[in-house]
N, C-alpha and C positions, 0 to 999 in steps of 0.2 A: 783735454779736463774730456770731454767728450766720450771719447774712444774710454776713457777709463771706468766713467760714468757709464757708459756700455757697458764695460767688460765685465764690471762690477753686476751692472741687471743681469748680465749673463749667467753670471759667477751663481747668483742667490737663485734664478730659477733653475738654474741646472741643479740643486742642492735637493734631496729627494723630502718632501714632505710630509716629514715624523708624525702628524699631529692628522693629515688624513689616512696617509697609507702604511708604514710599515705598527706607530705607536697603538694606532685606535684600532688596524688588524687582530695586532697580539694583543689591544684590551677585549677585544668582541671573543677570541676566543678565551682569555682568564674568563669575562666574564659569561662565556655558555658552560664553562667548566663548574665553575660556582653552580652557574642555576642549575644542572643536573646534580652537583652532590646536594646542593640543599633539597632540590627534590627528594633524592633517594633516602636523606635524613627524613622528610618527613611520609612518605611513606611507609619509612622502618617506623614511625611512630604512630603510622595506624595501626600497624599489623602488628604489633606486638602487641597490643591488650585485643584482637581477636585468637592470636598464636595461645595467649594464658588460659581463656578461655574454650579453647577446640583441642589441645594435647591436656590425652587423660591425666589426671593427678599422678605427681608423686606417689612413689612406696612410702614415703617418709609418713604416711599418713596411714597405713593399709597395710595391716600386720595379721596378730591371730590372739585370741582366747580360746580359753576350753566353758563352749556349751553346755556341756551333760559330766559329769551332774550338776547343777546352778552354780556357778560360777559369781562373786562377789561383784563383779563388771556384768555380767548378763542380768543379774538382778535391777542393779541399775540400768541397763538397758532397755528393761522390760515395766520398771518402773515398781520392783516388788520394793525397795527398798529406797527412798528418796536419797539422792546424791547430787554433785555438782555435774561437771563438763565431761567425766568419763561415762555420763548416760547416753552421750552422744556420739563417741568413738572405742569404744570397750576395745576396741582393738590396739587399742595404742601405749600400755603397759610396756613402754621398752625400758633397759637399763643397763647399764655395766653386768657385765656377769660377777658370778657370786655372789648377785643381793641379796637377802632373805629378808626381801619384802613384798607386802603387798600390794603397792605401789610401784616399782620398780625406782622409787629413791626422787617418783614426783609430787612436789611441793601440791598442785593442782588437783592430784588424785590420790592425799593422808585420808581422803574418809575410807579408802577401803582397806586403810592400818585397821580401823579401830576397828575392836573384834565385841562393841559391847553397842553397834548399831541397830541390831537387829536381825541381822543377816538369814534367811532360811536355810536351814539343817534339812541335809539330804538323807533319808536313813538306808545307810546300808549291809554288805553282809563283808565278812573277813574280807570278800575282795568288790571290784569296784569297775568297768569299766569307765574312761577319762576321753574325750571325744574334745579335739582339736578345732575348731574352724578359721580357715587358714585365708584372710582376704588378701595375701601375697604370701609364693610360695616362694623364701626363702632357701637355698641349701643349708642343711641342717648336722651339724655336729650330733645332737642328741637332744631326748628332753629325759629332764630329771622329776621327781618327787621323794618331796618334804614332809615329815611331820617335826615341829620342835625342833628345828636342823640339822633332824637325820636324814641322811635319803634311805628310801624305803624302796627305791625301783628307781630302774631307769635302761631308757632303747635308743638301743644306736641309728642316728640318721644316716650313716654310709656319705654324709655330706652332698647325698641325694637332693633336689627339689621333692618334700611331701606333697600327697595330693592336697585338696583342698578342705576335706575332713578327716582328719587321724583320727582313728581309737585303739586304746591300749589298755590293756588288763593290768591295773595294779594288783596287789596285795599288800596288806598293812601292817601283817607281820601280828606282834605281839601287841601292837595300841586297842583299843578298845573305846566304847563312851567316844563323849564329843572330841572332835581332832580339826583343826586346820591343816588343810590340805594345800602347800605351796607347789605350786603346776611352774616347772622351766622350761621354757623351748630355747635352745641353747643356735646362733645362728653361727654360719662356717663361714661365713664370707665380711665378718663387723668382729668389733669386741663386745657388741651388747646382747643382751637377750631380752625374752618375753614372760612376762609373770602374771599368774592367774592365781589366786585364793578361793580353796572351794572347804563349806561348810561341813560336813560329813559325820554322821552317828551312828559308828563302827559298831556291828550286832544289832542293827534293825534298830526297832523304837522300843520295844519291849523285853525282861528277858534280865535286866543288870548288865549294862555291858564291859563289868568289871570284874564277871566274874560271879559275880551275886545274883538273883534268885530275884520273882516278885516285881511289880510294880513298873512303871514308867521309865526311865531314864531321865535324867533333867538332858532339856535340849539348850538351852543358855549356860550362858559361861560362869561355873566356881567361881564365887566369890573371893577376891584376892586381897591380903592385907595392906598391899604396898600399893594396890593402884588409887586411881583418882576417878568417882565415880558423879557424875552429875545428874542433875533432877531426871526421872523418870527412864533410866537407865536400869535395867533388871541385872538378878546374878540367880545360881541355885546356890542352896548354901543348906545344910542338914533336911534333904527329902525336899527343901520348897522353894519357888521363884519368892524373890523376892525383890521390891522394886523402891529404889532411890526416892525421895520425896524433894532434898534438894541436896547440894554438895554436899560430898564426905571422901573419906580413906583412912579404914585403921577403924573404922567402926563396923562392931560384927552384925551380923544377922539378926534378930534374933535375940537380942540384949538389951535392945534401946528403947522398948514398954508402946505402950501401942501409944504416945506421942511423939515416939523416935522417929528416926531419918529414914527408918527401912518399914515399908509398908508391903505386912505377908500377901503375900497374892492365893497361898492356897499350895500342898501336890503339886508335886514335877507329872 
């Protein structure tokens, strides 16, 4: 019996101590790998914000717009007209190709579509030089210019990267007087384009933009019977400039009397 007990004791002593030998060794290895993994994740979490700060900003917020003649977003950037977010990012009016919109279809830039906002009008001749300032030089299909939805000029970009500043001579054809020019920069490697509207007075500031003579040309938009005007909006009608005292639509300037909605500001 003792021999059996001694044999069992020997058998027990000959069996590997899994806790102190194999299992514990494996646990130390696993623990070591896990510690390294946690350390790597911790370092990654610490480094990521640093990289986010130090890496260059994405070109998604850097593109281009017309600076001359002074475009609507340029006027916003310079504080000439009180605008919203576009004041801080005039280069970002990007939207799908084929739009006829000053805002590029962005609700946050909708003020650019407001023709009665009091935009500065640039007197020009029958031609004018338009300059784009490009903060990101995207490969270009072309640049196009429109008045009232009609294309008046196009310049081939040859799918090349443009210079930081690009100037183009635009001929206005038969258009005269106050006009809104939509300038479009069509990008080669995306489905998008950049949009910029410029208010011009074709024919200068005198001489009758539509061929008439004498007197200055009105440099505010002509009254539109279908348009809604709010208090403070100005229009031109009958050679005079008129200001709405309150909300109005359809009432013709000069017919509402002294106490009416339109205030006569005098000849243009």
